[in-house]
C-alpha positions in Angstrom: 10.8 14.5 -7.9 14.3 15.5 -8.4 17.0 13.6 -9.4 19.9 12.7 -6.7 23.8 13.0 -7.7 24.2 9.4 -7.3 21.3 8.3 -9.2 22.3 10.5 -11.8 26.1 9.5 -12.3 24.7 5.9 -12.2 22.4 6.5 -15.1 25.2 8.5 -16.9 27.6 5.9 -16.3 25.4 3.3 -18.3 24.4 5.8 -21.1 28.1 6.7 -21.9 30.1 3.2 -21.2 27.2 1.6 -24.1 26.6 2.5 -27.7 22.8 1.1 -27.4 21.3 0.8 -23.9 17.4 0.1 -23.3 16.1 1.1 -19.8 13.6 -1.5 -19.7 11.0 -3.8 -17.4 12.5 -7.0 -17.6 15.8 -7.8 -19.4 16.4 -9.2 -22.7 15.9 -12.6 -22.2 12.7 -11.9 -20.2 11.0 -8.9 -21.0 8.5 -8.1 -17.6 6.0 -5.5 -20.1 4.7 -5.9 -23.6 6.3 -2.7 -24.6 9.8 -3.2 -23.6 9.1 -6.7 -25.3 8.4 -4.8 -28.3 11.3 -2.8 -28.7 13.5 -5.7 -27.6 12.1 -7.1 -30.9 12.7 -4.1 -33.2 16.5 -4.2 -31.5 17.3 -8.1 -32.1 16.2 -7.5 -35.7 18.8 -4.7 -36.2 21.6 -5.4 -34.0 23.6 -8.4 -32.2 24.6 -6.5 -29.2 23.1 -4.0 -26.8 22.8 -3.3 -23.2 19.8 -3.2 -21.5 19.0 -1.8 -17.7 16.3 -3.8 -15.6 14.1 -0.7 -13.9 12.0 -3.3 -11.8 15.3 -4.1 -10.2 16.1 -0.6 -9.2 13.4 1.8 -8.3 15.9 4.5 -7.8 16.9 4.4 -11.5 13.2 3.4 -12.8 12.1 6.9 -11.3 15.5 9.0 -11.9 15.5 8.0 -15.8 12.2 9.4 -16.2 13.6 12.8 -14.5 16.5 12.4 -16.7 15.0 12.2 -20.3 12.0 14.4 -19.4 10.1 11.3 -20.6 7.3 10.0 -18.4 7.1 6.3 -19.6 9.4 3.2 -20.0 10.9 1.6 -21.9 13.5 4.5 -23.2 16.3 3.8 -25.7 19.6 5.5 -25.8 22.0 5.5 -28.8 25.2 6.7 -28.4 24.3 8.9 -25.3 21.7 10.3 -27.2 17.6 9.7 -26.3 15.3 8.4 -28.9 12.3 8.1 -27.4 10.2 5.3 -25.9 8.1 2.9 -27.7 5.7 4.6 -29.5 8.6 7.0 -31.4 11.0 3.9 -31.8 8.5 1.7 -33.9 8.1 4.7 -35.7 11.4 5.4 -36.2 12.2 1.6 -37.3 9.3 2.0 -39.5 10.8 4.8 -41.5 15.0 3.3 -41.2 15.4 5.9 -39.2 16.3 3.8 -36.5 18.2 1.5 -38.3 20.6 4.3 -39.5 21.0 6.1 -35.9 22.6 2.2 -35.0 24.7 2.6 -38.4 22.9 -0.6 -40.0 21.2 -1.2 -43.1 18.0 -1.5 -42.9 15.1 -4.2 -44.3 13.3 -3.0 -47.2 9.9 -1.6 -45.7 7.1 -4.6 -45.1 3.6 -3.7 -46.5 2.0 -2.3 -43.7 -0.9 -4.8 -42.3 -4.3 -3.9 -42.2 -6.2 -3.9 -38.7 -9.8 -4.2 -38.4 -12.1 -3.8 -35.3 -15.5 -6.4 -35.5 -18.7 -4.3 -34.6 -18.7 -6.4 -31.1 -14.8 -4.8 -30.5 -16.0 -1.2 -31.4 -19.0 -1.1 -29.3 -16.3 -2.6 -26.1 -14.2 0.3 -26.9 -16.7 3.0 -26.9 -18.3 1.3 -23.7 -15.1 1.5 -22.0 -14.3 5.4 -23.4 -17.7 6.4 -22.1 -17.4 5.3 -18.9 -13.8 6.7 -18.3 -13.4 10.3 -16.6 -13.4 13.1 -19.8 -9.5 13.2 -19.1 -8.4 9.9 -19.2 -6.2 8.5 -22.2 -6.7 5.1 -23.6 -3.7 3.1 -25.2 -4.2 0.4 -27.1 -1.0 -1.7 -29.3 -0.7 -4.3 -31.3 2.8 -6.4 -30.5 5.1 -5.9 -33.5 6.0 -9.4 -33.7 2.3 -10.7 -33.9 1.3 -12.9 -36.7 -2.0 -13.1 -38.4 -1.3 -17.5 -38.3 -0.3 -17.8 -34.9 -3.0 -18.9 -32.9 -2.6 -16.8 -29.9 -3.3 -13.2 -29.7 -0.6 -10.9 -28.1 -2.2 -7.5 -26.4 -1.2 -4.7 -24.7 -2.6 -2.2 -23.1 -2.3 1.2 -21.7 -4.5 3.2 -19.7 -3.7 6.6 -17.9 -5.4 10.0 -16.4 -4.1 13.4 -18.3 -1.8 13.9 -15.7 -0.3 10.4 -15.8 -0.9 10.1 -11.9 -2.4 6.7 -12.5 -0.8 4.7 -14.8 -1.8 1.2 -15.7 -0.3 -1.4 -18.2 -1.9 -4.9 -19.0 -0.4 -7.0 -21.7 -0.7 -10.6 -22.3 -2.2 -12.9 -24.4 -5.5 -15.1 -25.7 -6.0 -18.4 -27.7 -9.4 -17.6 -29.4 -9.7 -21.2 -30.2 -9.4 -22.5 -26.7 -10.2 -19.6 -24.9 -7.9 -19.5 -22.8 -5.7 -16.6 -21.9 -3.4 -14.7 -19.4 -2.5 -10.8 -18.5 -0.1 -9.3 -16.5 -1.7 -5.4 -14.9 1.0 -3.3 -13.5 0.4 -0.1 -11.8 3.2 2.6 -11.7 4.1 3.4 -8.1 1.5 6.1 -6.6 3.7 8.6 -4.8 1.1 10.7 -2.3 2.6 13.8 -0.7 1.2 16.8 1.3 0.1 19.3 -1.2 0.8 17.7 -4.0 -1.2 14.0 -5.0 -4.1 13.0 -3.3 -6.4 10.0 -3.4 -9.3 11.9 -3.7 -7.3 13.3 -7.2 -7.7 9.8 -8.4 -11.3 8.6 -7.2 -13.7 11.5 -6.0 -15.7 8.9 -4.1 -12.4 9.0 -1.7 -12.9 13.1 -1.3 -13.9 13.9 2.3 -13.2 10.5 3.5 -9.3 10.8 3.3 -8.2 14.1 4.5 -4.5 13.8 3.9 -2.1 10.9 2.3 1.3 10.4 2.6 3.7 7.9 1.1 3.4 5.5 -1.7 1.5 2.4 -2.9 2.7 0.0 -5.8 0.0 -3.1 -7.5 1.1 -5.7 -9.6 -1.7 -8.1 -10.7 -2.0 -11.3 -12.7 -5.2 -13.2 -14.2 -5.3 -16.4 -16.0 -9.0 -17.8 -18.0 -10.4 -20.5 -19.6 -13.7 -20.4 -21.1 -16.0 -19.1 -18.6 -14.0 -19.3 -15.6 -11.0 -17.3 -14.8 -9.0 -16.4 -11.3 -6.5 -13.7 -10.6 -4.6 -12.1 -7.9 -3.4 -8.5 -7.0 -0.3 -8.0 -5.3 -0.6 -4.8 -2.9 2.5 -2.8 -1.2 2.2 0.1 1.0 5.6 2.3 2.0 5.5 4.6 4.9 1.8 5.4 4.3 0.2 8.0 6.5 -2.8 8.6 6.7 -5.7 11.0 8.2 -9.1 10.1 7.7 -12.6 10.3 9.3 -12.2 6.8 10.2 -9.0 6.9 12.2 -5.2 7.9 11.5 -2.4 5.7 10.5 1.4 6.3 10.4 4.0 5.1 8.6 2.3 1.9 7.5 4.4 -0.7 5.7 2.4 -3.6 4.2 2.2 -6.4 1.7 -0.9 -7.9 0.8 -2.5 -9.7 -2.2 -6.6 -9.8 -3.4 -7.7 -12.6 -4.9 -10.5 -12.9 -7.3 -12.5 -14.9 -4.4 -12.3 -11.3 -2.8 -10.3 -12.6 0.1 -7.4 -10.7 1.4 -4.2 -12.2 2.4 -2.1 -9.8 4.4 1.7 -11.1 4.4 2.8 -8.6 6.7 1.4 -5.2 7.9 3.2 -2.7 10.6 2.3 0.9 11.5 3.8 3.2 14.1 2.0 3.9 17.4 2.5 5.5 20.8 6.3 5.2 20.4 6.1 1.8 19.5 4.7 -0.6 16.8 1.6 -2.8 15.8 2.2 -5.6 13.5 -0.5 -8.0 11.6 -0.7 -10.8 9.0 -3.4 -13.1 8.4 -6.4 -13.9 5.8 -9.8 -11.5 6.0 -12.9 -12.5 4.2 -14.8 -9.3 3.2 -18.0 -11.8 2.9 -17.8 -13.5 6.0 -20.0 -13.0 8.8 -17.1 -13.2 11.4 -13.2 -11.6 10.4 -11.1 -12.4 13.1 -7.4 -10.7 13.1 -4.5 -10.3 15.6 -2.6 -7.0 15.9 0.7 -7.6 17.8 2.2 -4.5 19.9 6.1 -3.9 20.4 7.6 -1.3 22.5 4.5 0.8 23.1 5.4 3.9 25.3 3.6 3.9 28.3 3.9 7.7 28.9 2.5 8.1 25.3 -0.8 6.0 26.3 -1.3 7.7 29.2 -1.0 11.1 27.8 -3.6 9.7 25.1 -5.6 8.6 27.7 -6.1 12.2 29.1 -6.4 11.1 32.7 -5.8 14.0 34.9 -2.8 13.5 37.2 -2.0 10.1 36.1 1.4 10.1 34.6 4.3 6.6 34.0 7.1 5.3 32.0 8.2 2.2 30.7 7.3 0.1 27.6 4.7 -2.6 26.9 4.2 -5.4 24.6 1.0 -8.0 23.7 -1.6 -9.0 21.5 -4.9 -7.6 20.7 -7.3 -9.9 19.0 -10.1 -8.4 17.1 -13.4 -9.9 16.0 -15.5 -8.2 13.3 -19.3 -9.6 13.7 -21.3 -7.7 11.3 -21.3 -3.9 12.3 -20.0 -4.4 15.3 -15.9 -4.9 16.2 -14.9 -6.3 19.5 -11.6 -7.0 21.3 -11.2 -10.2 22.6 -9.2 -10.9 25.6 -6.2 -8.6 24.3 -3.1 -9.0 26.7 -0.7 -6.1 27.5 2.1 -6.3 29.5 5.6 -4.6 30.9 8.8 -5.1 29.4 11.9 -5.3 31.4 12.6 -4.7 35.3 9.6 -2.1 35.3 9.2 1.4 36.2 7.2 4.1 38.2 3.7 5.1 37.8 2.1 8.0 39.5 -1.1 9.4 40.2 -2.0 12.4 41.7 -5.6 13.6 41.3 -7.4 16.4 41.4 -8.3 17.3 44.9 -12.3 16.2 44.1 -11.5 12.8 43.1 -9.2 12.1 46.3 -11.7 13.4 48.8 -13.4 10.2 48.0 -10.9 8.3 50.0 -12.5 10.2 53.2 -15.5 7.6 52.9 -13.4 4.7 51.3 -10.5 3.2 53.2 -9.8 1.0 50.3 -9.5 3.6 48.0 -7.4 6.1 50.0 -4.9 3.1 50.4 -4.9 2.5 46.6 -4.2 6.6 46.1 -1.6 6.6 48.8 -0.1 3.9 47.1 -0.5 5.3 43.5 1.5 8.3 44.4 4.9 7.0 43.6 4.4 3.4 42.8 7.5 1.7 41.3 6.0 -1.7 39.7 7.8 -4.7 38.7 5.2 -5.8 36.6 2.2 -4.6 34.5 -0.7 -6.4 33.2 -3.6 -4.9 30.7 -6.5 -7.1 29.7 -9.5 -6.0 27.3 -12.5 -7.4 26.5 -15.8 -6.1 24.8 -16.3 -3.6 22.0 -14.3 -1.0 22.5 -17.0 1.7 21.6 -19.2 0.4 24.4 -18.9 -1.7 27.3 -15.1 -3.0 27.2 -13.9 -4.4 30.3 -10.6 -3.1 31.1 -8.5 -4.5 33.4 -4.8 -3.3 34.5 -3.1 -5.9 37.4 -0.3 -4.1 39.3 2.7 -5.8 41.4 5.4 -3.5 43.0 5.8 -1.0 46.2 5.6 3.0 46.9 9.0 3.2 48.5 7.6 6.2 50.7 4.3 4.0 51.6 4.4 1.7 54.7 8.1 0.9 54.3 7.9 -0.3 50.6 5.7 -3.0 51.3 5.2 -5.4 48.3 1.2 -4.8 47.0 -0.7 -6.1 44.1 -4.0 -5.1 42.8 -6.3 -5.2 40.0 -7.7 -1.4 38.8 -10.4 -0.5 36.3 -9.7 2.3 34.0 -11.3 5.1 32.6 -13.0 3.9 28.9 -11.2 6.4 27.4 -8.3 3.9 26.8 -10.6 1.6 25.0 -11.8 4.8 22.9 -8.4 5.1 22.3 -7.8 1.4 21.1 -10.6 1.9 18.9 -9.0 4.3 17.0 -6.3 2.2 16.1 -8.8 -0.9 14.9 -10.6 1.5 12.4 -8.6 0.0 9.6 -10.8 -3.0 9.9 -13.8 -0.4 8.9 -12.1 1.3 6.3 -12.8 -0.9 3.6 -16.5 -1.1 4.5 -16.0 3.0 4.4 -14.8 3.0 1.1 -17.1 0.9 -0.6 -19.8 2.8 0.9 -18.5 5.9 -0.7 -18.1 4.6 -3.9 -21.3 3.0 -4.1 -22.9 6.7 -3.0 -20.8 8.4 -5.8 -22.2 6.0 -8.5 -25.7 6.5 -7.7 -25.2 10.2 -8.0 -23.9 9.7 -11.2 -26.1 7.1 -12.6 
């Protein structure tokens, strides 16, 4: 990622206008991760006044400061324009007294170093975690500098990252052993996909072949609370301009916000993606364990000319836009479109159907078919209505209702009639509904990958 001029100037302004500035998650009064909290605790013990920059409030600064310092993690501490380091380095500088010297204050006498012991059960848990991780994975464990053994709650901080730091998890929280209660916050650094760069298969071999190319970014923040043998949690996911080419179908320019609860239920706050010159949107709740899943997709501004091109019916052309709703029901392994309705927007436009000779010749034996062909040669419609019902991969009933006139036929007499269209339209819609199957396909691939590596 290159650092743009505006972001560089803003970063330099923060660094040069403050003797001490900490780029962190959250602010001095409310740190939002354990590592930031640790450095706030160190600085609070040495100086009364220093500046903080909350990178969670500014994504450009969040990524830009990493490029500026050539340091991959946050928090980052600057003193009089000099970059001192991240959490681990600043802790070492504080312990040696060098940090106090850089700040121009008197250091407190070094305290006796605490002893940290790990129980056999804890050691076994760490070995199990290391054994199940990829070979290039790095597990980072930290203990809050302000932890006191006499306190009832135990604060913890954990970072997990692969060697290239493409995937970085930060987990922080506290646990009360006496009550068996606790809370943790899980944050994943934004994952940026781009052609020729990071792809989903780089993060999980189980996705190799399932997704061929991805661009855009994903953000994830989660939380978990527990008491005794009960727990509840939620993972909030954001998709930003995500485009996916996969064996299940393609998604173009998706932006979405959804949450996954500890019960597995997916609550979609909003989701939108590009299709046929317009936009498809949806919101609702999906229970992966429910035998029947329902969701309604809303269409806005679909370009009729683009839809016709995708249908690939020779001799058919047209213009205009369509809006409407497409209810989708997933029953077991079958996906159905139930009473979907699309309608034209505005004052109408034109549809022209001029088929090849073999099709046109059918009108010789069928007067009604011949009349329909004559009208559709240059049909100026006032209204189009499309209704779809059934399985898009099988016997979907697709009907088109037209109202308007052909100015070149019977002095432009107004007509209204219904048409059944080729199944290619239902195949087209099925491609866009494949996002319903993607969770199933990913689960199948992950299970197969896990079975091969037992």
